[in-house]
Every structure is written in C-alpha cells, then in structure tokens.
MDAnalysis code that builds the backbone (N, CA, C; Angstrom):
import MDAnalysis as mda
import numpy as np

u = mda.Universe.empty(159, n_residues=53, atom_resindex=np.repeat(np.arange(53), 3), trajectory=True)
u.add_TopologyAttr("name", ["N", "CA", "C"] * 53)
u.add_TopologyAttr("resid", np.arange(1, 54))
u.add_TopologyAttr("resname", ["MET", "PRO", "SER", "ASP", "PHE", "ASP", "LEU", "PRO", "LYS", "ALA", "LYS", "SER", "LEU", "GLY", "LEU", "ARG", "LEU", "VAL", "LYS", "SER", "LEU", "SER", "LYS", "GLN", "LEU", "HIS", "GLY", "GLY", "VAL", "SER", "TYR", "PHE", "ASN", "ASP", "ASN", "GLY", "ALA", "VAL", "PHE", "LYS", "VAL", "ALA", "PHE", "LYS", "ASN", "THR", "SER", "ALA", "ARG", "ALA", "LEU", "VAL", "ASP"])
u.atoms.positions = np.array([
    [-4.440, 20.595, 2.845],
    [-3.958, 19.450, 4.106],
    [-3.407, 20.999, 5.038],
    [-3.643, 20.963, 6.458],
    [-3.078, 22.189, 6.988],
    [-0.947, 22.084, 6.724],
    [-0.599, 23.448, 6.944],
    [0.469, 23.503, 6.168],
    [1.525, 22.845, 7.345],
    [0.748, 22.750, 8.628],
    [1.898, 22.073, 9.681],
    [1.689, 19.827, 10.185],
    [0.752, 20.001, 8.490],
    [0.563, 18.085, 8.401],
    [1.905, 17.986, 8.549],
    [1.983, 16.661, 9.510],
    [3.012, 15.665, 10.059],
    [2.197, 14.250, 10.154],
    [2.725, 13.599, 8.999],
    [2.390, 12.059, 8.266],
    [2.503, 11.392, 9.434],
    [4.057, 11.256, 10.616],
    [4.043, 10.247, 11.332],
    [2.630, 10.418, 12.321],
    [2.252, 11.327, 12.954],
    [1.602, 12.026, 13.589],
    [0.494, 11.901, 13.307],
    [0.033, 11.984, 12.300],
    [-1.493, 11.368, 11.955],
    [-2.383, 10.492, 12.605],
    [-3.295, 10.626, 12.706],
    [-4.584, 9.889, 13.689],
    [-5.742, 9.649, 12.972],
    [-5.799, 9.816, 12.263],
    [-6.882, 9.409, 11.091],
    [-6.986, 7.919, 11.147],
    [-8.176, 7.423, 10.820],
    [-8.055, 5.846, 10.907],
    [-7.667, 5.453, 9.705],
    [-8.048, 6.158, 8.427],
    [-7.471, 5.852, 7.118],
    [-5.971, 5.637, 6.900],
    [-5.270, 6.931, 7.442],
    [-3.651, 6.700, 7.258],
    [-3.116, 5.969, 8.202],
    [-3.704, 5.791, 8.911],
    [-3.339, 4.712, 9.903],
    [-3.389, 3.473, 9.184],
    [-4.447, 2.936, 9.058],
    [-4.421, 1.723, 7.911],
    [-3.636, 1.856, 6.907],
    [-3.338, 2.611, 6.277],
    [-2.534, 2.920, 5.027],
    [-1.020, 2.773, 5.840],
    [-0.302, 3.079, 6.550],
    [0.660, 3.129, 7.331],
    [1.089, 1.811, 7.710],
    [0.016, 1.379, 8.631],
    [0.139, -0.288, 8.602],
    [0.468, -1.462, 7.923],
    [-0.669, -0.782, 6.602],
    [-0.538, -2.065, 5.837],
    [0.766, -2.108, 4.692],
    [1.120, -0.986, 4.706],
    [2.461, -0.280, 3.469],
    [3.365, -0.951, 4.577],
    [3.780, -1.061, 5.734],
    [4.963, -1.574, 6.909],
    [4.656, -3.169, 6.948],
    [3.514, -3.434, 6.809],
    [3.125, -4.845, 6.395],
    [3.751, -5.737, 5.360],
    [3.906, -4.804, 4.197],
    [4.214, -5.522, 2.808],
    [5.525, -4.679, 3.015],
    [6.147, -4.480, 3.522],
    [7.564, -3.991, 3.424],
    [7.391, -2.664, 2.602],
    [6.901, -1.672, 2.747],
    [6.719, -0.228, 1.815],
    [7.139, 0.538, 2.646],
    [6.628, 1.917, 2.395],
    [6.217, 3.282, 2.940],
    [5.310, 4.382, 2.392],
    [5.389, 5.288, 3.594],
    [4.160, 6.363, 2.753],
    [4.673, 7.474, 3.072],
    [4.743, 8.518, 2.183],
    [5.177, 9.709, 1.805],
    [4.341, 10.671, 1.908],
    [4.842, 12.125, 2.258],
    [3.312, 12.958, 1.939],
    [3.815, 14.114, 1.547],
    [3.606, 15.191, 0.503],
    [4.093, 16.373, 0.383],
    [3.286, 17.139, -0.828],
    [3.313, 17.999, -0.561],
    [2.092, 19.220, -1.016],
    [2.907, 19.853, -2.550],
    [2.282, 19.530, -3.290],
    [2.562, 19.890, -4.880],
    [1.316, 20.510, -4.953],
    [1.204, 22.073, -4.623],
    [-0.166, 22.637, -5.025],
    [-1.740, 21.377, -4.722],
    [-1.405, 20.859, -3.677],
    [-2.417, 19.961, -3.389],
    [-1.459, 18.715, -2.613],
    [-2.411, 18.137, -1.631],
    [-1.839, 16.894, -1.057],
    [-1.675, 15.762, -2.151],
    [-0.249, 15.158, -1.965],
    [0.283, 14.239, -2.545],
    [0.718, 13.200, -1.737],
    [0.235, 12.183, -1.536],
    [0.741, 10.857, -0.539],
    [1.114, 9.319, -1.876],
    [2.380, 9.151, -1.288],
    [2.972, 8.212, -2.260],
    [3.451, 6.879, -1.616],
    [2.853, 5.899, -1.798],
    [2.896, 4.616, -1.091],
    [3.760, 4.053, -2.186],
    [4.902, 3.444, -1.369],
    [5.986, 2.764, -2.079],
    [6.515, 1.113, -2.177],
    [6.614, 0.196, -2.615],
    [6.492, -1.088, -2.083],
    [7.802, -1.744, -2.696],
    [8.907, -2.469, -1.884],
    [9.694, -3.261, -2.721],
    [8.878, -4.289, -3.923],
    [10.036, -4.832, -4.387],
    [9.479, -5.643, -5.614],
    [9.306, -7.490, -4.693],
    [8.615, -7.693, -5.799],
    [8.650, -9.199, -5.023],
    [9.632, -10.531, -4.585],
    [10.896, -9.930, -5.697],
    [12.068, -10.663, -5.723],
    [12.712, -10.009, -4.060],
    [12.813, -8.733, -4.214],
    [13.224, -8.284, -3.022],
    [12.886, -8.364, -1.733],
    [11.245, -8.406, -1.477],
    [10.533, -9.246, -0.367],
    [10.628, -10.393, 0.013],
    [11.216, -11.524, -0.756],
    [11.287, -12.723, -1.001],
    [12.224, -12.770, 0.044],
    [13.354, -12.017, 0.022],
    [14.372, -12.046, 0.475],
    [15.216, -11.648, 2.016],
    [13.457, -10.957, 2.610],
    [13.312, -10.442, 3.630],
    [12.482, -11.405, 4.511],
    [11.950, -12.156, 4.018],
    [10.627, -12.963, 4.842],
    [11.144, -13.942, 4.969],
])
C-alpha cells in the first residue's frame, strides 16, 4: 500500500464493500502497516448488538 494510503478515502469496490458491510453489522475497519498491509475488521458481540437494534 502506498505510504499516503487513507482508508476512509479508499475508492476501490472491495474496500467500499468491507466498510459498508462492517458498518451495517455495527463494526469497524482499521488499517495499519506492520511490514505489510494489515486490515482489521472488528464487530461487537451478539448481545451488545442486540441492545442497539
């Protein structure tokens, strides 16, 4: 990934899908470079999501 990569501004279809789906599931996506690209997708547990829905 380029050094100036900005996940919120990513326009590729794949990253847009990941961001959209994780948002629908009350999750989030983050990115960092650890000697290579690392994308982390985190979701709330089922009982926590039930409180929001």
